[in-house]
C-alpha positions in Angstrom: 0.1 0.2 -0.1 1.4 3.6 -1.3 2.1 6.0 1.4 2.0 10.0 0.6 4.2 12.3 2.3 2.7 15.7 3.1 5.2 19.1 3.8 5.7 20.4 7.3 3.0 23.2 8.0 3.1 24.4 11.6 -0.3 25.2 11.9 -3.7 24.1 10.1 -6.5 26.6 8.8 -9.3 26.5 6.9 -7.0 26.9 4.1 -5.5 23.7 5.0 -8.3 21.8 4.2 -8.0 20.3 0.7 -11.2 18.1 -0.7 -9.4 16.8 -3.5 -6.7 15.7 -0.8 -9.5 13.9 1.2 -10.4 12.2 -1.8 -7.4 10.3 -2.8 -6.3 9.3 1.0 -9.7 7.7 1.3 -10.1 6.0 -1.9 -7.7 3.5 -1.0 -8.2 -0.4 -0.8 -7.0 -2.5 2.0 -5.1 -5.4 0.8 -5.2 -8.9 2.2 -1.8 -9.0 2.9 -1.8 -5.9 5.2 -4.1 -7.7 7.5 -3.0 -11.5 7.7 -4.9 -12.3 11.0 -8.0 -11.1 9.4 -10.8 -13.5 8.6 -12.5 -11.2 6.0 -12.4 -7.7 4.6 -15.5 -6.2 3.9 -16.1 -2.5 2.7 -12.2 -2.1 3.5 -12.9 -2.9 7.5 -11.1 -6.4 8.4 -12.8 -8.6 10.2 -11.2 -10.4 13.0 -12.7 -14.2 14.1 -12.2 -14.0 17.9 -13.7 -17.3 18.2 -10.6 -18.4 16.5 -8.1 -16.3 17.6 -9.0 -15.9 21.4 -6.8 -19.1 21.9 -3.7 -16.7 20.9 -4.2 -13.9 23.2 -2.8 -16.3 25.8 0.2 -16.5 24.4 2.7 -13.5 24.8 4.4 -13.6 21.7 1.3 -14.5 19.3 -0.7 -11.8 21.2 2.1 -9.0 20.2 2.0 -10.1 16.6 -2.0 -9.3 16.4 -1.8 -6.5 18.5 1.0 -4.8 16.3 -1.5 -5.6 13.6 -4.4 -4.1 14.8 -2.2 -1.0 15.5 -0.7 -0.7 12.2 -4.1 -0.8 11.1 -5.6 2.0 13.2 -2.4 4.1 12.4 -1.6 4.0 9.0 -4.4 2.1 7.1 -7.9 1.3 7.2 -8.6 2.8 10.7 -11.0 0.2 12.1 -11.1 -2.9 13.1 -13.7 -5.1 13.5 -13.4 -8.3 16.1 -16.4 -10.7 15.8 -17.7 -12.7 18.4 -15.6 -10.6 21.1 -18.2 -12.0 23.5 -18.2 -15.9 23.6 -20.9 -15.6 26.3 -23.7 -12.9 24.5 -25.7 -13.6 28.3 -23.0 -11.3 29.5 -24.3 -8.8 27.4 -27.9 -9.8 28.1 -27.0 -8.8 31.4 -25.5 -5.8 31.0 -28.3 -4.7 28.5 -30.7 -5.1 31.6 -28.9 -3.1 33.8 -28.6 0.3 31.5 -32.1 -0.1 30.7 -32.6 -0.1 34.1 -30.1 3.3 34.7 -32.1 4.7 31.6 -35.6 4.2 33.0 -34.5 5.9 36.5 -32.8 8.9 34.9 -35.7 9.6 32.8 -37.8 9.3 35.7 -35.4 11.7 37.4 -35.3 14.3 34.7 -35.9 15.4 30.9 -34.1 12.9 28.5 -30.7 13.7 27.5 -29.8 14.4 24.1 -26.9 12.7 22.0 -24.0 14.6 21.0 -23.7 15.2 17.4 -27.5 14.2 17.2 -30.4 15.6 17.7 -32.3 14.6 21.1 -35.5 12.4 21.0 -35.5 9.0 19.7 -31.8 8.4 21.4 -31.1 7.2 24.8 -27.9 8.2 26.5 -26.2 7.0 29.7 -23.5 8.8 30.7 -20.6 6.7 32.6 -22.1 3.7 32.5 -18.7 2.5 33.5 -19.1 3.6 36.6 -23.0 3.3 37.0 -22.9 -0.8 35.7 -19.8 -1.2 38.3 -21.9 0.0 41.5 -24.9 -1.8 40.4 -23.8 -5.1 39.1 -20.1 -5.7 40.4 -20.3 -9.1 38.9 -21.6 -8.0 35.7 -19.1 -5.8 35.3 -16.2 -8.1 36.0 -17.5 -10.6 33.3 -18.1 -7.9 31.1 -14.8 -6.1 31.3 -12.6 -9.3 32.2 -13.0 -9.8 28.3 -9.1 -10.8 26.9 -10.4 -9.8 23.5 -11.2 -6.1 23.9 -8.8 -5.7 26.4 -6.0 -6.6 23.7 -7.6 -4.0 21.7 -7.1 -1.4 24.3 -3.8 -2.2 24.8 -2.8 -2.6 21.1 -3.4 1.1 20.4 -2.9 2.3 24.4 -0.4 0.2 25.4 -0.9 -0.6 29.3 -2.7 1.7 32.5 -5.4 2.7 30.1 -8.3 4.4 31.1 -11.4 3.3 30.3 -14.5 5.3 30.3 -17.9 4.3 28.5 -21.2 5.4 27.3 -24.4 3.6 26.3 -26.5 5.0 23.3 -29.5 3.4 22.6 -31.5 4.0 19.3 -34.8 4.0 18.6 -36.4 3.0 15.2 -36.7 6.4 13.1 -33.6 7.5 15.5 -31.8 10.1 12.9 -27.9 9.5 11.9 -25.2 11.5 13.2 -23.3 14.4 11.4 -19.9 13.5 10.3 -16.8 14.0 12.8 -13.9 13.2 14.4 -14.1 11.9 18.2 -12.2 13.5 21.8 -10.0 15.6 22.2 -9.8 17.7 19.3 -12.8 16.4 18.2 -14.9 17.8 21.0 -13.5 21.8 19.9 -14.5 24.6 17.3 -12.3 24.6 14.1 -11.3 27.7 15.6 -10.2 26.3 18.9 -8.4 23.6 17.1 -6.4 25.7 14.8 -5.1 27.3 17.8 -2.8 23.8 18.6 -0.3 23.1 16.5 0.4 20.5 13.4 2.1 17.8 15.4 -0.7 18.4 18.3 -3.3 17.4 15.7 -1.4 14.1 15.0 -0.7 13.5 18.5 -4.2 13.4 19.5 -5.4 10.7 17.9 -2.6 8.4 19.7 -4.4 9.7 23.1 -7.5 7.8 22.7 -9.2 4.5 21.8 -12.7 4.6 20.3 -15.1 1.1 20.4 -18.2 0.4 20.3 -20.0 -3.5 21.6 -22.9 -4.3 19.9 -25.7 -5.3 22.4 -28.2 -6.6 19.8 -27.6 -7.9 16.4 -27.3 -4.4 14.1 -28.6 -4.7 10.6 -27.6 -2.4 8.0 -31.1 -0.9 8.3 -30.8 -0.5 12.0 -28.1 2.2 11.3 -24.6 1.0 12.3 -21.5 3.0 12.7 -20.5 5.1 9.3 -17.2 4.7 8.5 -15.0 6.0 6.2 -11.8 4.1 5.9 -8.0 5.7 5.6 -9.8 9.3 6.9 -7.8 9.6 9.7 -4.7 9.8 7.2 -6.0 12.8 6.7 -3.9 16.1 8.2 -6.0 18.6 8.6 -8.8 16.3 9.5 -9.8 18.1 13.0 -10.5 21.4 11.0 -12.2 19.5 7.8 -15.2 17.3 9.6 -16.6 21.0 9.9 -16.6 21.8 6.2 -19.5 20.9 4.3 -18.0 19.5 1.0 -16.2 17.0 3.4 -19.4 15.9 5.1 -21.0 15.9 1.8 -18.1 13.2 0.6 -18.3 11.6 4.0 -22.0 10.9 3.2 -21.1 9.5 -0.4 -18.4 7.2 0.2 -18.6 6.1 3.8 -19.3 2.4 4.4 -21.4 0.5 7.3 -20.7 -3.4 8.3 -23.6 -5.2 9.8 -22.6 -6.4 13.5 -24.5 -9.2 15.9 -24.9 -8.9 19.1 -21.0 -9.5 21.2 -19.2 -8.3 17.8 -16.6 -5.2 18.9 -15.9 -2.4 16.9 -12.6 0.2 17.6 -11.2 2.6 15.4 -8.7 5.6 15.3 -10.5 8.7 17.2 -9.5 10.7 14.0 -11.6 8.2 11.7 -14.5 10.4 10.2 -17.3 8.2 11.6 -21.3 8.9 12.5 -24.3 7.0 13.8 -26.5 5.9 11.3 -30.1 6.6 10.8 -31.9 3.9 12.5 -34.4 2.5 9.5 -35.6 -0.5 10.9 -39.1 -1.0 12.3 -38.5 -3.0 15.8 -34.8 -2.6 16.6 -33.5 -1.1 19.1 -29.7 -0.3 18.8 -28.0 -0.3 21.9 -24.1 -0.2 22.1 -22.1 0.7 24.3 -19.0 3.3 23.9 -16.2 2.5 24.9 -13.9 5.6 25.0 -10.8 4.3 26.6 -7.7 6.7 27.5 -3.7 6.7 27.2 -1.9 6.7 30.4 -0.3 9.6 28.8 -3.7 11.5 28.7 -6.9 13.2 29.9 -9.9 10.9 30.2 -13.4 13.1 28.8 -15.2 11.8 31.5 -14.8 12.0 35.8 -14.6 8.5 37.1 -14.8 7.5 40.6 -12.2 4.4 39.9 -11.9 4.6 44.5 -15.3 3.4 44.8 -15.4 1.4 41.5 -12.6 -0.7 43.1 -14.5 -1.5 46.5 -17.5 -2.2 45.0 -15.9 -4.9 42.7 -13.3 -6.4 44.9 -15.6 -8.9 46.5 -17.2 -9.5 43.2 -13.5 -10.4 41.6 -12.7 -12.6 44.5 -15.7 -14.8 44.8 -14.8 -15.6 40.6 -11.6 -16.5 41.1 -12.6 -18.3 43.9 -15.4 -20.1 41.5 -12.6 -20.2 38.9 -15.0 -18.1 36.8 -12.5 -16.1 35.5 -8.7 -16.8 34.4 -5.8 -14.9 35.6 -6.0 -12.7 32.2 -9.4 -12.1 32.2 -9.2 -11.0 36.1 -6.3 -8.8 35.0 -8.7 -7.1 32.2 -11.4 -6.4 34.5 -8.9 -4.6 37.2 -7.6 -2.7 34.1 -11.1 -1.7 33.3 -12.0 -0.6 36.8 -8.7 0.8 38.5 -6.1 3.5 38.0 -3.3 1.9 36.3 -1.0 4.7 36.3 0.7 5.9 39.5 0.9 9.9 38.2 -0.1 12.8 39.7 0.2 12.3 43.0 2.2 14.2 45.7 5.7 13.2 46.0 6.1 14.6 49.2 4.0 12.0 50.8 3.9 9.4 48.2 7.6 8.8 46.7 8.7 6.2 44.8 10.0 3.7 47.4 12.1 0.6 45.8 11.4 2.2 42.1 10.6 4.8 40.1 6.6 5.4 40.6 4.8 4.7 43.8 1.9 1.5 43.4 -0.8 2.3 41.5 -4.8 1.9 42.4 -4.3 -1.3 40.1 -1.3 -2.8 41.5 -2.6 -2.3 44.7 -5.8 -3.9 43.8 -4.3 -6.8 42.5 -2.1 -7.4 45.2 -5.4 -7.1 47.1 -7.0 -10.3 45.5 -3.9 -12.1 45.0 -3.2 -12.3 48.8 -6.4 -12.5 49.7 -7.5 -9.3 51.4 -10.8 -8.7 53.0 -12.8 -5.8 51.5 -12.5 -3.4 55.1 -8.4 -4.1 54.6 -9.1 -2.6 50.7 -10.7 0.1 51.5 -8.4 1.3 54.3 -5.5 1.0 51.8 -7.5 3.2 49.2 -8.0 5.3 51.8 -4.4 5.9 52.7 -3.8 5.7 49.1 -6.1 8.6 48.9 -4.5 10.6 51.4 -1.4 10.3 50.2 -2.0 11.1 46.8 -4.0 14.3 48.0 -2.1 17.8 46.9 
Protein backbone atom coordinates (compact mmCIF):
# COMPACT_ATOMS: atom_id res chain seq x y z
CA UNK A 1 0.00 0.00 0.00
CA UNK A 2 1.45 3.38 -0.98
CA UNK A 3 2.17 6.22 1.42
CA UNK A 4 1.92 9.93 0.83
CA UNK A 5 4.29 12.46 2.35
CA UNK A 6 3.04 15.91 3.23
CA UNK A 7 5.19 18.98 3.70
CA UNK A 8 5.54 20.36 7.21
CA UNK A 9 2.92 22.88 8.23
CA UNK A 10 3.17 24.62 11.59
CA UNK A 11 -0.56 25.20 11.97
CA UNK A 12 -3.70 24.18 10.13
CA UNK A 13 -6.44 26.58 9.08
CA UNK A 14 -9.43 26.35 6.77
CA UNK A 15 -7.12 26.87 3.80
CA UNK A 16 -5.36 23.64 4.78
CA UNK A 17 -8.49 21.63 4.00
CA UNK A 18 -8.14 20.13 0.53
CA UNK A 19 -11.12 18.09 -0.63
CA UNK A 20 -9.18 16.48 -3.48
CA UNK A 21 -6.49 15.31 -1.06
CA UNK A 22 -9.21 13.95 1.23
CA UNK A 23 -10.77 12.02 -1.66
CA UNK A 24 -7.44 10.53 -2.73
CA UNK A 25 -6.60 9.34 0.77
CA UNK A 26 -10.01 7.76 1.29
CA UNK A 27 -10.03 6.02 -2.09
CA UNK A 28 -7.38 3.50 -0.99
CA UNK A 29 -8.12 -0.20 -0.72
CA UNK A 30 -7.13 -2.51 2.13
CA UNK A 31 -5.24 -5.57 0.91
CA UNK A 32 -5.43 -9.00 2.52
CA UNK A 33 -1.63 -9.01 2.83
CA UNK A 34 -1.91 -6.01 5.17
CA UNK A 35 -4.07 -7.95 7.66
CA UNK A 36 -2.89 -11.59 7.74
CA UNK A 37 -4.78 -12.35 10.97
CA UNK A 38 -8.13 -11.14 9.59
CA UNK A 39 -10.73 -13.70 8.57
CA UNK A 40 -12.14 -11.38 5.90
CA UNK A 41 -12.25 -7.80 4.66
CA UNK A 42 -15.64 -6.18 4.20
CA UNK A 43 -15.83 -2.72 2.64
CA UNK A 44 -12.24 -1.95 3.67
CA UNK A 45 -12.93 -3.06 7.26
CA UNK A 46 -10.88 -6.07 8.43
CA UNK A 47 -12.96 -8.62 10.33
CA UNK A 48 -11.21 -10.68 13.01
CA UNK A 49 -12.79 -13.93 14.21
CA UNK A 50 -12.08 -13.83 17.93
CA UNK A 51 -13.56 -17.30 18.33
CA UNK A 52 -10.52 -18.55 16.43
CA UNK A 53 -8.01 -15.96 17.69
CA UNK A 54 -8.89 -15.90 21.40
CA UNK A 55 -6.47 -18.74 22.33
CA UNK A 56 -3.62 -16.74 20.76
CA UNK A 57 -4.21 -14.02 23.35
CA UNK A 58 -2.85 -16.37 26.01
CA UNK A 59 0.50 -16.62 24.20
CA UNK A 60 2.72 -13.55 24.67
CA UNK A 61 4.34 -13.60 21.23
CA UNK A 62 1.15 -14.38 19.31
CA UNK A 63 -0.75 -11.72 21.27
CA UNK A 64 1.90 -9.11 20.48
CA UNK A 65 1.87 -9.99 16.79
CA UNK A 66 -1.90 -9.57 16.65
CA UNK A 67 -1.82 -6.29 18.59
CA UNK A 68 0.94 -4.96 16.34
CA UNK A 69 -1.25 -5.70 13.31
CA UNK A 70 -4.20 -3.91 14.89
CA UNK A 71 -2.08 -0.86 15.74
CA UNK A 72 -0.77 -0.71 12.17
CA UNK A 73 -4.30 -0.81 10.77
CA UNK A 74 -5.52 1.85 13.19
CA UNK A 75 -2.59 4.19 12.56
CA UNK A 76 -1.47 3.78 8.96
CA UNK A 77 -4.15 1.82 7.13
CA UNK A 78 -7.94 1.53 7.22
CA UNK A 79 -8.21 3.02 10.72
CA UNK A 80 -10.83 0.55 11.95
CA UNK A 81 -11.01 -3.09 13.05
CA UNK A 82 -14.05 -5.28 13.75
CA UNK A 83 -13.83 -8.12 16.27
CA UNK A 84 -16.42 -10.75 15.50
CA UNK A 85 -17.50 -12.82 18.52
CA UNK A 86 -15.57 -10.55 20.89
CA UNK A 87 -17.93 -11.94 23.53
CA UNK A 88 -18.15 -15.71 23.31
CA UNK A 89 -20.97 -15.73 25.87
CA UNK A 90 -23.60 -13.17 24.90
CA UNK A 91 -25.51 -13.74 28.14
CA UNK A 92 -22.94 -11.34 29.60
CA UNK A 93 -24.14 -8.75 27.08
CA UNK A 94 -27.79 -9.41 27.94
CA UNK A 95 -27.08 -8.98 31.65
CA UNK A 96 -25.39 -5.64 31.01
CA UNK A 97 -28.27 -4.55 28.76
CA UNK A 98 -30.74 -5.14 31.58
CA UNK A 99 -28.62 -2.97 33.86
CA UNK A 100 -28.44 -0.22 31.24
CA UNK A 101 -32.20 -0.39 30.63
CA UNK A 102 -32.80 0.08 34.37
CA UNK A 103 -30.43 3.05 34.47
CA UNK A 104 -32.17 4.63 31.47
CA UNK A 105 -35.57 4.20 33.15
CA UNK A 106 -34.33 5.66 36.44
CA UNK A 107 -32.69 8.64 34.77
CA UNK A 108 -35.75 9.35 32.64
CA UNK A 109 -37.88 9.35 35.77
CA UNK A 110 -35.51 11.76 37.46
CA UNK A 111 -34.91 14.30 34.70
CA UNK A 112 -35.64 15.26 31.13
CA UNK A 113 -34.23 13.06 28.36
CA UNK A 114 -30.63 13.65 27.39
CA UNK A 115 -29.64 14.32 23.83
CA UNK A 116 -26.85 12.71 21.91
CA UNK A 117 -23.79 14.64 20.81
CA UNK A 118 -23.65 15.33 17.06
CA UNK A 119 -27.33 14.35 16.73
CA UNK A 120 -30.75 15.66 17.66
CA UNK A 121 -32.37 14.37 20.84
CA UNK A 122 -35.68 12.58 20.91
CA UNK A 123 -35.20 9.04 19.67
CA UNK A 124 -31.94 8.38 21.51
CA UNK A 125 -31.22 7.28 25.07
CA UNK A 126 -27.79 8.17 26.41
CA UNK A 127 -26.18 6.88 29.60
CA UNK A 128 -23.11 8.89 30.46
CA UNK A 129 -20.45 7.14 32.54
CA UNK A 130 -22.02 3.72 32.03
CA UNK A 131 -18.72 2.26 33.25
CA UNK A 132 -19.12 3.46 36.83
CA UNK A 133 -22.89 3.07 36.92
CA UNK A 134 -22.70 -0.55 35.77
CA UNK A 135 -19.92 -1.36 38.22
CA UNK A 136 -21.76 0.04 41.23
CA UNK A 137 -25.09 -1.58 40.27
CA UNK A 138 -23.78 -5.01 39.28
CA UNK A 139 -20.13 -5.57 40.20
CA UNK A 140 -20.13 -9.23 39.18
CA UNK A 141 -21.71 -8.43 35.83
CA UNK A 142 -19.13 -5.69 35.33
CA UNK A 143 -16.30 -8.14 36.02
CA UNK A 144 -17.69 -10.64 33.51
CA UNK A 145 -18.24 -7.88 30.92
CA UNK A 146 -14.83 -6.21 31.15
CA UNK A 147 -12.94 -9.37 32.04
CA UNK A 148 -12.68 -9.87 28.31
CA UNK A 149 -9.27 -10.56 26.81
CA UNK A 150 -10.31 -9.59 23.28
CA UNK A 151 -11.33 -6.03 24.08
CA UNK A 152 -8.46 -5.66 26.55
CA UNK A 153 -6.02 -6.57 23.76
CA UNK A 154 -7.60 -3.95 21.50
CA UNK A 155 -7.19 -1.31 24.20
CA UNK A 156 -3.56 -2.22 24.78
CA UNK A 157 -2.75 -2.49 21.08
CA UNK A 158 -3.39 1.22 20.58
CA UNK A 159 -2.71 2.69 24.02
CA UNK A 160 -0.30 0.37 25.80
CA UNK A 161 -0.90 -0.67 29.43
CA UNK A 162 -2.46 1.39 32.21
CA UNK A 163 -5.19 2.77 29.94
CA UNK A 164 -8.25 4.53 31.37
CA UNK A 165 -11.60 3.05 30.32
CA UNK A 166 -14.69 5.23 30.13
CA UNK A 167 -17.99 4.20 28.54
CA UNK A 168 -21.31 5.64 27.46
CA UNK A 169 -24.40 3.74 26.33
CA UNK A 170 -26.26 4.94 23.26
CA UNK A 171 -29.63 3.43 22.38
CA UNK A 172 -31.29 4.56 19.16
CA UNK A 173 -34.90 3.57 18.62
CA UNK A 174 -36.57 3.15 15.21
CA UNK A 175 -36.72 6.54 13.53
CA UNK A 176 -33.61 7.79 15.31
CA UNK A 177 -31.70 10.10 12.98
CA UNK A 178 -28.08 9.79 11.97
CA UNK A 179 -25.28 11.80 13.47
CA UNK A 180 -23.29 14.20 11.34
CA UNK A 181 -19.76 13.17 10.36
CA UNK A 182 -17.14 13.98 12.96
CA UNK A 183 -13.90 13.03 14.60
CA UNK A 184 -13.71 12.30 18.31
CA UNK A 185 -12.06 13.42 21.51
CA UNK A 186 -9.78 15.32 22.05
CA UNK A 187 -9.79 17.79 19.14
CA UNK A 188 -13.01 16.35 17.78
CA UNK A 189 -14.74 18.05 20.71
CA UNK A 190 -13.35 21.48 19.84
CA UNK A 191 -14.61 24.03 17.34
CA UNK A 192 -12.61 24.52 14.16
CA UNK A 193 -11.24 27.80 15.51
CA UNK A 194 -10.18 26.17 18.76
CA UNK A 195 -8.53 23.26 16.94
CA UNK A 196 -6.62 25.68 14.71
CA UNK A 197 -4.85 27.10 17.76
CA UNK A 198 -3.10 23.77 18.36
CA UNK A 199 0.10 23.16 16.35
CA UNK A 200 -0.07 20.66 13.52
CA UNK A 201 1.91 18.00 15.37
CA UNK A 202 -0.66 18.09 18.20
CA UNK A 203 -3.35 17.11 15.67
CA UNK A 204 -1.41 13.93 15.03
CA UNK A 205 -0.61 13.26 18.68
CA UNK A 206 -4.21 13.66 19.88
CA UNK A 207 -5.31 10.59 17.92
CA UNK A 208 -2.81 8.41 19.79
CA UNK A 209 -4.29 9.34 23.16
CA UNK A 210 -7.73 7.75 22.74
CA UNK A 211 -9.28 4.63 21.24
CA UNK A 212 -12.93 4.63 20.23
CA UNK A 213 -14.92 1.41 20.44
CA UNK A 214 -18.44 0.07 20.42
CA UNK A 215 -19.83 -3.22 21.71
CA UNK A 216 -22.99 -4.37 19.94
CA UNK A 217 -25.72 -5.23 22.46
CA UNK A 218 -28.07 -6.57 19.78
CA UNK A 219 -27.88 -7.74 16.20
CA UNK A 220 -27.36 -4.65 14.06
CA UNK A 221 -28.26 -5.09 10.39
CA UNK A 222 -27.60 -2.14 8.09
CA UNK A 223 -31.17 -0.86 8.37
CA UNK A 224 -30.69 -0.41 12.12
CA UNK A 225 -27.96 2.17 11.46
CA UNK A 226 -24.59 0.79 12.59
CA UNK A 227 -21.77 3.32 12.63
CA UNK A 228 -20.98 4.97 9.31
CA UNK A 229 -17.21 4.81 8.72
CA UNK A 230 -14.83 6.30 6.18
CA UNK A 231 -11.76 4.04 6.09
CA UNK A 232 -8.39 5.78 5.73
CA UNK A 233 -9.87 9.17 6.68
CA UNK A 234 -7.75 9.30 9.85
CA UNK A 235 -4.76 9.85 7.55
CA UNK A 236 -6.05 13.28 6.47
CA UNK A 237 -3.81 15.78 8.29
CA UNK A 238 -6.24 18.68 8.52
CA UNK A 239 -9.22 16.50 9.40
CA UNK A 240 -9.96 18.06 12.80
CA UNK A 241 -10.82 21.21 10.88
CA UNK A 242 -12.04 19.41 7.78
CA UNK A 243 -14.93 17.59 9.42
CA UNK A 244 -16.55 20.98 10.04
CA UNK A 245 -16.52 21.72 6.29
CA UNK A 246 -19.70 21.03 4.31
CA UNK A 247 -17.90 19.63 1.25
CA UNK A 248 -15.98 17.15 3.41
CA UNK A 249 -19.18 16.04 5.10
CA UNK A 250 -20.83 15.64 1.71
CA UNK A 251 -17.98 13.38 0.57
CA UNK A 252 -18.36 11.38 3.77
CA UNK A 253 -22.04 10.81 3.02
CA UNK A 254 -21.18 9.64 -0.50
CA UNK A 255 -18.22 7.40 0.38
CA UNK A 256 -18.85 6.00 3.87
CA UNK A 257 -19.36 2.31 4.57
CA UNK A 258 -21.40 0.42 7.16
CA UNK A 259 -20.77 -3.10 8.42
CA UNK A 260 -23.54 -5.17 9.97
CA UNK A 261 -22.76 -6.45 13.46
CA UNK A 262 -24.10 -9.23 15.64
CA UNK A 263 -24.63 -9.17 19.38
CA UNK A 264 -21.25 -9.56 21.05
CA UNK A 265 -19.22 -8.08 18.19
CA UNK A 266 -17.05 -5.02 18.81
CA UNK A 267 -15.63 -2.32 16.57
CA UNK A 268 -12.62 -0.17 17.37
CA UNK A 269 -11.33 2.81 15.44
CA UNK A 270 -8.86 5.65 15.50
CA UNK A 271 -10.59 8.74 16.96
CA UNK A 272 -9.43 10.71 13.90
CA UNK A 273 -11.49 8.47 11.60
CA UNK A 274 -14.47 10.31 10.12
CA UNK A 275 -17.54 8.50 11.41
CA UNK A 276 -21.16 8.95 12.47
CA UNK A 277 -23.93 6.83 13.95
CA UNK A 278 -26.38 5.80 11.24
CA UNK A 279 -30.10 6.37 10.97
CA UNK A 280 -32.24 3.61 12.44
CA UNK A 281 -34.60 2.79 9.55
CA UNK A 282 -35.73 -0.50 11.06
CA UNK A 283 -39.26 -1.16 12.21
CA UNK A 284 -38.51 -2.73 15.56
CA UNK A 285 -34.79 -2.71 16.47
CA UNK A 286 -33.70 -0.68 19.49
CA UNK A 287 -30.05 -0.35 18.55
CA UNK A 288 -28.02 -0.41 21.77
CA UNK A 289 -24.27 -0.07 21.86
CA UNK A 290 -21.86 0.51 24.71
CA UNK A 291 -19.46 3.14 23.44
CA UNK A 292 -15.98 2.60 24.84
CA UNK A 293 -13.78 5.67 24.94
CA UNK A 294 -10.44 4.50 26.25
CA UNK A 295 -7.66 6.95 27.08
CA UNK A 296 -3.92 6.58 27.26
CA UNK A 297 -2.25 6.78 30.64
CA UNK A 298 -0.53 9.83 29.16
CA UNK A 299 -3.75 11.76 28.43
CA UNK A 300 -6.86 13.08 30.12
CA UNK A 301 -10.06 11.06 29.89
CA UNK A 302 -13.21 12.99 29.00
CA UNK A 303 -15.31 11.74 31.91
CA UNK A 304 -14.59 11.95 35.61
CA UNK A 305 -14.81 8.45 37.10
CA UNK A 306 -14.76 7.53 40.80
CA UNK A 307 -12.37 4.63 40.47
CA UNK A 308 -11.86 4.33 44.22
CA UNK A 309 -15.56 3.58 44.76
CA UNK A 310 -15.58 1.25 41.77
CA UNK A 311 -12.55 -0.65 43.07
CA UNK A 312 -14.11 -1.13 46.49
CA UNK A 313 -17.38 -2.33 44.92
CA UNK A 314 -15.72 -4.68 42.42
CA UNK A 315 -13.26 -6.34 44.78
CA UNK A 316 -15.64 -8.84 46.51
CA UNK A 317 -17.00 -9.92 43.14
CA UNK A 318 -13.51 -10.50 41.77
CA UNK A 319 -12.55 -12.58 44.80
CA UNK A 320 -15.67 -14.73 44.39
CA UNK A 321 -15.14 -15.15 40.65
CA UNK A 322 -11.52 -16.14 41.23
CA UNK A 323 -12.47 -18.63 43.93
CA UNK A 324 -15.18 -20.07 41.68
CA UNK A 325 -12.73 -20.25 38.77
CA UNK A 326 -15.17 -18.33 36.60
CA UNK A 327 -12.50 -15.92 35.35
CA UNK A 328 -8.98 -16.81 34.29
CA UNK A 329 -5.95 -14.86 35.48
CA UNK A 330 -5.87 -12.82 32.26
CA UNK A 331 -9.61 -12.12 32.51
CA UNK A 332 -9.25 -10.97 36.12
CA UNK A 333 -6.44 -8.67 35.05
CA UNK A 334 -8.59 -7.24 32.24
CA UNK A 335 -11.43 -6.50 34.68
CA UNK A 336 -9.04 -4.76 37.09
CA UNK A 337 -7.53 -2.69 34.26
CA UNK A 338 -10.99 -1.48 33.23
CA UNK A 339 -11.86 -0.48 36.78
CA UNK A 340 -8.88 0.81 38.76
CA UNK A 341 -6.42 3.60 37.97
CA UNK A 342 -3.41 1.93 36.38
CA UNK A 343 -1.01 4.86 36.35
CA UNK A 344 0.85 6.14 39.41
CA UNK A 345 0.75 9.80 38.42
CA UNK A 346 -0.16 12.54 39.13
CA UNK A 347 0.55 12.23 42.83
CA UNK A 348 2.02 14.21 45.72
CA UNK A 349 5.67 13.20 45.73
CA UNK A 350 6.21 14.69 49.19
CA UNK A 351 3.82 12.18 50.73
CA UNK A 352 3.74 9.45 48.04
CA UNK A 353 7.34 9.11 46.89
CA UNK A 354 8.53 6.22 44.73
CA UNK A 355 10.09 3.72 47.12
CA UNK A 356 12.18 0.93 45.69
CA UNK A 357 11.41 1.92 42.11
CA UNK A 358 10.64 4.76 39.73
CA UNK A 359 6.95 5.17 40.60
CA UNK A 360 4.65 4.66 43.59
CA UNK A 361 2.20 1.77 43.58
CA UNK A 362 -0.83 2.37 41.40
CA UNK A 363 -4.42 1.74 42.43
CA UNK A 364 -4.65 -1.14 39.95
CA UNK A 365 -1.53 -2.82 41.30
CA UNK A 366 -2.86 -2.39 44.83
CA UNK A 367 -6.04 -4.14 43.75
CA UNK A 368 -4.10 -6.94 42.07
CA UNK A 369 -2.12 -7.45 45.26
CA UNK A 370 -5.32 -7.50 47.33
CA UNK A 371 -6.88 -10.17 45.08
CA UNK A 372 -3.70 -12.24 45.04
CA UNK A 373 -3.13 -12.08 48.80
CA UNK A 374 -6.75 -12.66 49.78
CA UNK A 375 -7.42 -9.38 51.57
CA UNK A 376 -10.75 -8.58 53.14
CA UNK A 377 -12.86 -5.80 51.65
CA UNK A 378 -12.29 -3.65 54.75
CA UNK A 379 -8.52 -4.11 54.39
CA UNK A 380 -8.70 -2.93 50.77
CA UNK A 381 -10.91 0.04 51.63
CA UNK A 382 -8.44 1.12 54.32
CA UNK A 383 -5.55 0.82 51.88
CA UNK A 384 -7.43 2.81 49.23
CA UNK A 385 -8.13 5.54 51.75
CA UNK A 386 -4.48 5.70 52.76
CA UNK A 387 -3.44 5.84 49.11
CA UNK A 388 -5.85 8.71 48.40
CA UNK A 389 -4.51 10.62 51.40
CA UNK A 390 -0.91 10.17 50.20
CA UNK A 391 -1.77 11.29 46.68
CA UNK A 392 -3.74 14.40 47.69
CA UNK A 393 -2.15 17.78 47.04
